[in-house]
MARKOLSE-714319 format. One record per residue (C-alpha): residue number from 1; x, y negated, z. Coordinates in steps of 0.05 Angstrom, whole numbers, plus 5000, padded with zeros to 4 digits. Example, Ala and Ser with C-alpha at 12.3 -4.5 7.8 and 13.67 -1.06 7.14 Angstrom:
// residues 2
<1 <5246 5090 5156>>
<2 <5273 5021 5143>>
// end
This chain:
// residues 378
<1 <1478 3252 7071>>
<2 <1437 3268 7135>>
<3 <1390 3323 7128>>
<4 <1336 3339 7176>>
<5 <1352 3393 7227>>
<6 <1422 3362 7234>>
<7 <1408 3327 7303>>
<8 <1446 3371 7353>>
<9 <1506 3376 7304>>
<10 <1518 3300 7308>>
<11 <1531 3271 7379>>
<12 <1548 3199 7343>>
<13 <1504 3140 7349>>
<14 <1491 3074 7325>>
<15 <1485 3014 7373>>
<16 <1440 2959 7361>>
<17 <1429 2890 7387>>
<18 <1357 2864 7379>>
<19 <1353 2807 7432>>
<20 <1282 2795 7452>>
<21 <1227 2810 7412>>
<22 <1176 2759 7393>>
<23 <1105 2762 7427>>
<24 <1053 2774 7382>>
<25 <1099 2784 7318>>
<26 <1098 2850 7290>>
<27 <1162 2897 7282>>
<28 <1170 2945 7223>>
<29 <1123 2996 7249>>
<30 <1174 3055 7231>>
<31 <1219 3023 7287>>
<32 <1159 3015 7340>>
<33 <1186 3080 7369>>
<34 <1258 3045 7381>>
<35 <1242 2969 7392>>
<36 <1174 2981 7433>>
<37 <1175 3053 7456>>
<38 <1110 3067 7420>>
<39 <1086 3131 7388>>
<40 <1080 3116 7314>>
<41 <1046 3185 7296>>
<42 <0984 3152 7272>>
<43 <1015 3102 7227>>
<44 <1069 3138 7189>>
<45 <1086 3111 7124>>
<46 <1060 3169 7082>>
<47 <0993 3212 7077>>
<48 <1023 3270 7081>>
<49 <1066 3265 7138>>
<50 <1055 3296 7210>>
<51 <1091 3264 7275>>
<52 <1122 3329 7291>>
<53 <1156 3328 7223>>
<54 <1191 3262 7222>>
<55 <1264 3253 7238>>
<56 <1268 3218 7307>>
<57 <1303 3155 7312>>
<58 <1343 3180 7374>>
<59 <1416 3167 7342>>
<60 <1392 3090 7348>>
<61 <1420 3063 7416>>
<62 <1401 2997 7440>>
<63 <1450 2946 7472>>
<64 <1443 2878 7505>>
<65 <1511 2860 7493>>
<66 <1524 2836 7414>>
<67 <1596 2848 7419>>
<68 <1586 2922 7435>>
<69 <1536 2932 7378>>
<70 <1549 2961 7312>>
<71 <1493 2917 7277>>
<72 <1448 2864 7301>>
<73 <1379 2881 7286>>
<74 <1327 2830 7263>>
<75 <1274 2860 7299>>
<76 <1219 2829 7249>>
<77 <1208 2836 7180>>
<78 <1235 2777 7147>>
<79 <1176 2769 7097>>
<80 <1135 2756 7161>>
<81 <1182 2714 7197>>
<82 <1182 2669 7130>>
<83 <1109 2667 7120>>
<84 <1097 2651 7193>>
<85 <1152 2598 7197>>
<86 <1194 2636 7250>>
<87 <1265 2630 7211>>
<88 <1294 2599 7269>>
<89 <1302 2669 7300>>
<90 <1343 2683 7234>>
<91 <1391 2622 7249>>
<92 <1402 2649 7314>>
<93 <1419 2719 7290>>
<94 <1465 2687 7235>>
<95 <1502 2650 7297>>
<96 <1511 2709 7334>>
<97 <1539 2747 7277>>
<98 <1591 2694 7266>>
<99 <1610 2688 7337>>
<100 <1620 2765 7346>>
<101 <1638 2780 7276>>
<102 <1583 2829 7268>>
<103 <1534 2848 7207>>
<104 <1455 2834 7213>>
<105 <1406 2888 7190>>
<106 <1348 2851 7152>>
<107 <1285 2890 7137>>
<108 <1238 2864 7079>>
<109 <1184 2913 7068>>
<110 <1146 2863 7022>>
<111 <1130 2864 6944>>
<112 <1172 2803 6933>>
<113 <1235 2809 6897>>
<114 <1261 2743 6913>>
<115 <1326 2731 6941>>
<116 <1336 2731 7014>>
<117 <1398 2682 7032>>
<118 <1417 2707 7103>>
<119 <1493 2701 7112>>
<120 <1529 2762 7144>>
<121 <1473 2810 7131>>
<122 <1452 2875 7096>>
<123 <1380 2869 7068>>
<124 <1338 2936 7070>>
<125 <1286 2927 7016>>
<126 <1239 2966 6973>>
<127 <1222 2917 6918>>
<128 <1277 2893 6874>>
<129 <1306 2895 6800>>
<130 <1371 2928 6781>>
<131 <1389 2866 6742>>
<132 <1375 2818 6804>>
<133 <1403 2873 6861>>
<134 <1455 2836 6903>>
<135 <1515 2877 6933>>
<136 <1488 2868 7000>>
<137 <1418 2890 6986>>
<138 <1402 2972 7004>>
<139 <1337 2998 6967>>
<140 <1290 3044 7011>>
<141 <1224 3076 6996>>
<142 <1164 3033 7010>>
<143 <1154 3039 7084>>
<144 <1089 3008 7097>>
<145 <1031 3029 7140>>
<146 <0980 3067 7100>>
<147 <0906 3061 7111>>
<148 <0886 3129 7124>>
<149 <0807 3152 7131>>
<150 <0790 3180 7199>>
<151 <0766 3253 7202>>
<152 <0818 3285 7154>>
<153 <0874 3297 7207>>
<154 <0866 3370 7197>>
<155 <0863 3371 7121>>
<156 <0931 3325 7116>>
<157 <0966 3372 7166>>
<158 <0951 3433 7123>>
<159 <0966 3398 7065>>
<160 <1035 3374 7086>>
<161 <1050 3440 7121>>
<162 <1030 3484 7066>>
<163 <1072 3467 7005>>
<164 <1039 3495 6942>>
<165 <1079 3514 6885>>
<166 <1051 3509 6814>>
<167 <1066 3561 6760>>
<168 <1082 3541 6690>>
<169 <1018 3547 6647>>
<170 <1006 3532 6570>>
<171 <1006 3460 6575>>
<172 <1034 3412 6633>>
<173 <0981 3370 6666>>
<174 <0993 3298 6684>>
<175 <0949 3257 6734>>
<176 <0940 3190 6752>>
<177 <0885 3173 6808>>
<178 <0881 3098 6827>>
<179 <0881 3025 6816>>
<180 <0884 3011 6739>>
<181 <0815 2979 6720>>
<182 <0784 2908 6742>>
<183 <0722 2896 6786>>
<184 <0704 2836 6748>>
<185 <0711 2795 6687>>
<186 <0747 2742 6727>>
<187 <0801 2796 6747>>
<188 <0803 2815 6681>>
<189 <0819 2750 6652>>
<190 <0869 2729 6704>>
<191 <0908 2793 6689>>
<192 <0911 2778 6614>>
<193 <0938 2708 6635>>
<194 <0994 2737 6672>>
<195 <1006 2785 6613>>
<196 <1013 2723 6564>>
<197 <1048 2681 6611>>
<198 <1106 2740 6608>>
<199 <1099 2740 6531>>
<200 <1110 2670 6521>>
<201 <1170 2670 6577>>
<202 <1198 2726 6531>>
<203 <1188 2689 6458>>
<204 <1192 2619 6473>>
<205 <1245 2618 6528>>
<206 <1284 2681 6511>>
<207 <1277 2711 6578>>
<208 <1294 2782 6563>>
<209 <1268 2804 6634>>
<210 <1197 2775 6625>>
<211 <1168 2841 6609>>
<212 <1192 2874 6674>>
<213 <1156 2826 6712>>
<214 <1080 2841 6679>>
<215 <1034 2866 6732>>
<216 <1039 2938 6755>>
<217 <0968 2950 6728>>
<218 <0991 2933 6654>>
<219 <1044 2994 6654>>
<220 <0995 3034 6684>>
<221 <0941 3021 6636>>
<222 <0990 3028 6568>>
<223 <1020 3094 6601>>
<224 <0945 3123 6612>>
<225 <0930 3099 6540>>
<226 <0990 3132 6513>>
<227 <0980 3202 6542>>
<228 <0908 3205 6536>>
<229 <0919 3215 6462>>
<230 <0962 3273 6474>>
<231 <0942 3345 6442>>
<232 <1010 3374 6476>>
<233 <0987 3367 6549>>
<234 <0926 3353 6597>>
<235 <0909 3296 6632>>
<236 <0871 3280 6693>>
<237 <0863 3207 6695>>
<238 <0817 3164 6744>>
<239 <0821 3086 6742>>
<240 <0796 3053 6803>>
<241 <0774 2981 6803>>
<242 <0806 2966 6871>>
<243 <0872 2986 6908>>
<244 <0840 3000 6976>>
<245 <0782 3053 6990>>
<246 <0781 3025 7055>>
<247 <0721 2975 7048>>
<248 <0678 3032 7020>>
<249 <0680 2996 6953>>
<250 <0706 3008 6881>>
<251 <0683 2944 6851>>
<252 <0617 2940 6850>>
<253 <0606 3014 6866>>
<254 <0597 3042 6937>>
<255 <0646 3098 6954>>
<256 <0658 3145 7009>>
<257 <0734 3138 7033>>
<258 <0741 3203 7054>>
<259 <0723 3228 6989>>
<260 <0765 3183 6955>>
<261 <0829 3204 6994>>
<262 <0815 3278 6980>>
<263 <0809 3270 6905>>
<264 <0870 3234 6906>>
<265 <0910 3285 6942>>
<266 <0879 3341 6900>>
<267 <0895 3302 6837>>
<268 <0968 3311 6857>>
<269 <0961 3377 6876>>
<270 <0929 3402 6816>>
<271 <0981 3367 6766>>
<272 <1051 3380 6747>>
<273 <1073 3308 6731>>
<274 <1041 3249 6769>>
<275 <1051 3175 6729>>
<276 <1077 3130 6774>>
<277 <1091 3063 6748>>
<278 <1104 3004 6787>>
<279 <1052 2969 6827>>
<280 <1057 2894 6858>>
<281 <1126 2901 6875>>
<282 <1180 2939 6836>>
<283 <1166 3005 6870>>
<284 <1112 3061 6874>>
<285 <1086 3092 6935>>
<286 <1054 3144 6888>>
<287 <1122 3165 6871>>
<288 <1141 3186 6939>>
<289 <1072 3218 6955>>
<290 <1080 3259 6893>>
<291 <1152 3282 6920>>
<292 <1123 3298 6987>>
<293 <1079 3345 6953>>
<294 <1131 3375 6909>>
<295 <1105 3344 6846>>
<296 <1149 3308 6793>>
<297 <1135 3230 6783>>
<298 <1137 3199 6714>>
<299 <1172 3135 6726>>
<300 <1161 3084 6676>>
<301 <1228 3046 6682>>
<302 <1221 2968 6701>>
<303 <1297 2970 6719>>
<304 <1284 3008 6784>>
<305 <1333 3023 6837>>
<306 <1329 3091 6865>>
<307 <1337 3099 6939>>
<308 <1402 3142 6960>>
<309 <1413 3148 6888>>
<310 <1485 3174 6894>>
<311 <1460 3231 6945>>
<312 <1397 3253 6909>>
<313 <1402 3279 6834>>
<314 <1331 3247 6810>>
<315 <1341 3273 6744>>
<316 <1325 3345 6762>>
<317 <1252 3322 6785>>
<318 <1236 3260 6762>>
<319 <1224 3234 6687>>
<320 <1241 3169 6676>>
<321 <1217 3129 6611>>
<322 <1237 3061 6593>>
<323 <1185 3006 6602>>
<324 <1195 2990 6531>>
<325 <1193 3064 6497>>
<326 <1127 3084 6529>>
<327 <1112 3123 6462>>
<328 <1161 3168 6484>>
<329 <1124 3189 6544>>
<330 <1095 3252 6520>>
<331 <1156 3282 6486>>
<332 <1192 3270 6550>>
<333 <1144 3312 6593>>
<334 <1132 3360 6541>>
<335 <1204 3374 6528>>
<336 <1222 3374 6601>>
<337 <1170 3423 6620>>
<338 <1187 3472 6560>>
<339 <1261 3471 6577>>
<340 <1244 3502 6645>>
<341 <1232 3572 6662>>
<342 <1178 3588 6711>>
<343 <1229 3606 6767>>
<344 <1265 3541 6749>>
<345 <1201 3504 6753>>
<346 <1185 3524 6823>>
<347 <1260 3512 6846>>
<348 <1251 3439 6817>>
<349 <1186 3426 6859>>
<350 <1220 3446 6919>>
<351 <1276 3397 6903>>
<352 <1222 3340 6901>>
<353 <1199 3362 6967>>
<354 <1272 3367 6998>>
<355 <1286 3295 6968>>
<356 <1226 3268 7005>>
<357 <1255 3295 7069>>
<358 <1313 3260 7055>>
<359 <1277 3195 7051>>
<360 <1233 3191 7107>>
<361 <1249 3135 7156>>
<362 <1291 3169 7203>>
<363 <1332 3211 7153>>
<364 <1339 3152 7107>>
<365 <1362 3107 7162>>
<366 <1412 3155 7191>>
<367 <1451 3166 7121>>
<368 <1448 3089 7111>>
<369 <1469 3066 7178>>
<370 <1524 3110 7190>>
<371 <1550 3100 7120>>
<372 <1550 3027 7139>>
<373 <1581 3036 7203>>
<374 <1634 3076 7168>>
<375 <1650 3022 7115>>
<376 <1621 3067 7060>>
<377 <1576 3020 7040>>
<378 <1593 2947 7034>>
// end
């Protein structure tokens, strides 16, 4: 697996054919530096990344000849092309793939878990369920541009550069700071209808996967409700009524976006474990943000597929509890925490941060693309 700092040792490259990039159609932002030669330091996928710390994409080489390419790179997100009716570009790439005997790299950075039927392709996506995952699908972290409040650049830089390791305490602290409440009665009713629909599918139509597809807020609320009763651990839960603080409102309440972001960061830093159930898609940005700060995510497992699972031993720093056994959350956290010495606990926090470094866009893509090139992934 590629690790940061390896650049000078590995002179190999991956040749990509992209063809002409469509005008006024965005490309996946983490590839902007390769496709459009733009500086992307202001739109990195995680709150706690600085541009200088990101792994460069200089191992990627562009070619205008499909025959010389290792892969054909579809230069736009598949979900966006589908939404805007630009799938003709996909058809053109399929024709090229057949002609030249190449594979297409398709990025799908959206919450949908629907099947993507592109012949001769590898699909790199972040939202999928293990039971639905196809052999040509590669699970990535949620590489999404994150809204960041202006005026906190220095705060973010210091937070990222100064990894704070926690000592063990008498009780572990579990945090959740985010969307888990409703801005209106209407939203609460639509949520209840979605949960009811999943229950009907489960009990009337014997759909054994129906529970997995309940909205993410369902698992957030259940986990919070379960752990809030515990006397064996400390909790720091704050349930917001909206997903973004960007608009300056939390439901009907006026909020300060800068304060919200700092409170979110501090809630992670001041905890040992971070609740990270899925969101709209079957993934959690909070999961990776916890890793980035050396904290241990608590995953409510909804048939989740871990990125780079054969390279990263997530069991060392991630607690995973099946969605059907959320009553075990407390014992899982307490038993894991009590099994570690203070020294070992600090090591696990460093492991979490190291895993995050391997999952940043440049490092992740280098690992995946070289393995695809060498035929280790099929």
